[in-house]
C-alpha positions in Angstrom: 0.0 0.0 0.0 1.6 3.3 -1.1 -0.2 5.6 1.3 -3.0 5.4 3.8 -6.3 4.9 2.0 -9.6 6.2 3.0 -12.7 4.6 1.5 -15.7 6.8 1.8 -19.2 7.4 0.3 -18.6 9.7 -2.7 -22.4 10.6 -2.9 -22.7 11.7 0.7 -22.4 15.5 1.4 -21.0 14.9 4.9 -18.4 12.5 3.6 -17.4 14.8 0.8 -17.2 17.7 3.3 -14.9 15.7 5.5 -12.7 14.7 2.5 -12.5 18.4 1.5 -11.5 19.3 5.1 -8.8 16.6 5.1 -7.5 17.8 1.7 -7.2 21.3 3.2 -5.6 20.4 6.6 -3.8 17.1 6.3 -0.2 17.2 5.1 -0.1 16.8 1.4 0.0 13.2 0.3 -1.1 11.8 3.7 -4.1 10.0 2.3 -5.3 8.4 -0.8 -9.1 9.0 -1.1 -11.2 6.3 -2.7 -15.0 6.5 -3.2 -16.6 3.2 -2.5 -18.7 3.5 -5.7 -15.5 3.6 -7.8 -14.1 0.4 -9.4 -11.1 0.8 -7.2 -13.3 1.2 -4.1 -15.3 -1.8 -5.0 -12.1 -3.8 -5.5 -10.7 -2.8 -2.1 -14.0 -3.7 -0.3 -14.1 -7.1 -2.0 -10.4 -7.8 -1.2 -10.9 -7.1 2.5 -14.3 -8.7 2.9 -16.5 -5.6 3.2 -20.0 -5.4 1.6 -19.9 -3.6 -1.7 -23.6 -2.5 -2.0 -23.6 0.1 0.8 -21.0 1.8 3.0 -22.0 2.4 6.6 -18.6 3.5 7.9 -15.5 5.2 6.6 -12.8 2.6 6.2 -9.2 3.6 6.8 -6.5 1.2 5.6 -3.0 1.6 6.9 0.0 -0.7 7.5 -1.8 -2.3 10.4 -5.0 -3.2 8.4 -8.5 -1.8 8.2 -10.0 0.5 10.8 -13.7 1.4 10.8 -16.2 3.5 12.7 -14.8 5.8 15.4 -11.5 4.0 15.6 -10.9 4.7 11.9 -12.0 8.3 12.2 -9.6 8.8 15.2 -6.7 7.2 13.3 -7.4 9.5 10.4 -7.5 12.8 12.4 -4.5 11.7 14.5 -2.4 12.0 11.3 -3.1 15.8 11.1 -0.6 17.6 13.3 -3.0 20.1 14.9 -5.6 17.4 15.6 -3.4 14.7 17.3 -4.3 15.9 20.8 -8.0 16.0 20.0 -7.8 12.4 18.6 -5.8 11.3 21.7 -8.4 12.9 24.1 -11.4 11.4 22.2 -9.7 8.0 22.3 -10.2 8.0 26.1 -14.0 7.9 25.6 -15.0 4.2 25.6 -15.5 2.8 22.1 -19.1 1.7 22.7 -20.0 5.4 23.3 -17.9 6.7 20.4 -19.3 4.1 18.1 -22.9 4.8 19.2 -22.5 8.4 18.3 -20.7 7.5 15.0 -23.4 5.1 14.1 -26.2 7.6 14.8 -24.5 10.1 12.4 -23.8 7.4 9.8 -27.4 6.2 9.7 -28.7 9.8 9.4 -26.0 11.4 7.3 -27.9 11.6 4.1 -31.2 12.8 5.7 -29.2 15.4 7.7 -26.7 16.6 5.1 -28.1 15.4 1.7 -26.8 13.5 -1.2 -24.2 14.9 -3.6 -24.4 14.8 -7.4 -20.6 14.8 -7.5 -17.7 13.4 -5.5 -14.9 15.4 -3.8 -12.4 13.3 -5.7 -12.6 11.7 -9.1 -13.6 8.1 -9.3 -10.6 5.9 -10.2 
């Protein structure tokens, strides 16, 4: 794996907003963004045993494997220098609480933020 890969929903406004934020604040080249709807996203999901019809969590792939839900999100933001402390502090919250909040947002993301006609990154 060349760089850390983030598989996200390319049609979700919230997801696209987070990707845009990461593109702005993460050190250049920190992440490789892959929409799950893209051929490459579908291949990654199949290779790692994830469902390909729907994405209910961001999936962060690094040298240690796949990370999902709040753990994946915290690993992502911990790679941004100004956000490492925030990630470390949030990691003290028990995972069951973090994932409950994450899952609530994930289930409602389209109704709360809408669906996008385009993706923050090109499909590859």
